[in-house]
C-alpha positions as CSV (number, residue, x, y, z in Angstrom):
1,X,34.3,85.0,100.0
2,X,34.2,86.4,103.5
3,X,36.3,84.7,106.3
4,X,35.6,85.6,109.9
5,X,37.6,84.6,112.9
6,X,36.7,84.8,116.6
7,X,38.9,84.0,119.5
8,X,38.0,83.8,123.2
9,X,39.2,82.4,126.5
10,X,36.8,80.6,128.8
11,X,36.8,79.8,132.5
12,X,38.6,76.5,133.1
13,X,35.6,75.0,134.9
14,X,33.5,75.8,131.8
15,X,35.5,74.0,129.2
16,X,33.4,70.8,129.2
17,X,30.2,72.8,129.0
18,X,31.6,74.9,126.1
19,X,32.7,71.8,124.2
20,X,29.3,70.1,124.7
21,X,27.6,73.3,123.4
22,X,29.9,73.4,120.4
23,X,29.0,69.8,119.6
24,X,25.3,70.6,119.9
25,X,25.7,73.6,117.6
26,X,27.7,71.7,115.0
27,X,25.2,68.9,115.0
28,X,22.4,71.5,114.4
29,X,24.4,73.1,111.6
30,X,25.0,69.7,110.0
31,X,21.2,69.0,110.1
32,X,20.4,72.4,108.5
33,X,23.2,72.0,105.9
34,X,23.4,75.7,105.0
35,X,24.8,76.3,101.5
36,X,27.9,78.3,101.0
37,X,29.1,78.0,104.6
38,X,32.2,76.4,106.2
39,X,32.7,76.6,109.9
40,X,35.1,75.2,112.4
41,X,35.8,75.7,116.1
42,X,39.2,74.7,117.6
43,X,40.7,74.7,121.0
44,X,44.3,75.9,121.5
45,X,46.9,74.0,123.5
46,X,46.3,76.1,126.7
47,X,43.0,74.2,126.9
48,X,40.8,77.3,127.5
49,X,41.2,79.4,124.4
50,X,38.9,78.7,121.5
51,X,39.1,79.9,117.9
52,X,36.2,79.9,115.4
53,X,36.6,80.3,111.7
54,X,33.6,81.0,109.4
55,X,33.8,81.1,105.6
56,X,30.9,82.5,103.7
57,X,30.8,82.3,99.9
58,X,30.1,85.5,98.1
59,X,26.5,86.5,98.3
60,X,25.8,84.2,101.2
61,X,24.5,85.7,104.5
62,X,25.6,84.3,107.8
63,X,23.0,81.5,108.6
64,X,24.1,81.0,112.2
65,X,21.7,83.5,113.8
66,X,18.9,81.5,112.2
67,X,20.0,78.3,113.9
68,X,18.6,77.9,117.5
69,X,21.6,76.0,118.9
70,X,24.0,78.7,117.4
71,X,21.9,81.5,119.0
72,X,22.0,79.6,122.3
73,X,25.7,79.2,122.1
74,X,26.3,82.9,121.4
75,X,23.9,83.8,124.3
76,X,25.8,81.6,126.7
77,X,29.3,82.9,125.8
78,X,29.0,85.7,128.2
79,X,28.7,83.2,131.0
80,X,31.8,81.3,130.0
81,X,34.2,83.9,128.6
82,X,37.1,85.4,130.6
83,X,37.9,89.0,129.8
84,X,36.5,90.9,126.8
85,X,33.6,89.3,124.9
86,X,34.6,87.9,121.6
87,X,34.3,90.1,118.5
88,X,34.4,88.6,115.0
89,X,37.3,89.9,112.9
90,X,37.4,89.6,109.1
91,X,40.4,87.9,107.8
92,X,42.1,88.5,104.5
93,X,43.1,85.2,102.9
94,X,46.5,85.7,101.3
95,X,47.1,82.0,100.5
96,X,45.3,78.8,101.0
97,X,45.6,75.2,99.9
98,X,42.0,73.7,99.9
99,X,41.1,75.3,103.2
100,X,39.2,78.2,101.7
101,X,37.5,78.2,98.3
């Protein structure tokens, strides 16, 4: 299993647009129903920082680049992000209760 995390801060005036794009992307992922993938995007209490977590089962390639709404979301991030562009980081799961398989 691979677990990736990405964190980024967006411009305050872009939050509603980012949230709408996230919903569009999640809807597209739900329609595609990729096997061996779990994905979540969350907003931190500051209201402008988002964290994404992607779990891929062993042997599963990341399907997000093949989903149009996900590619569009990634392409628009540069317009919304404040500071450095987000870079995925691999997480080492050291303990989990039903969150990661």
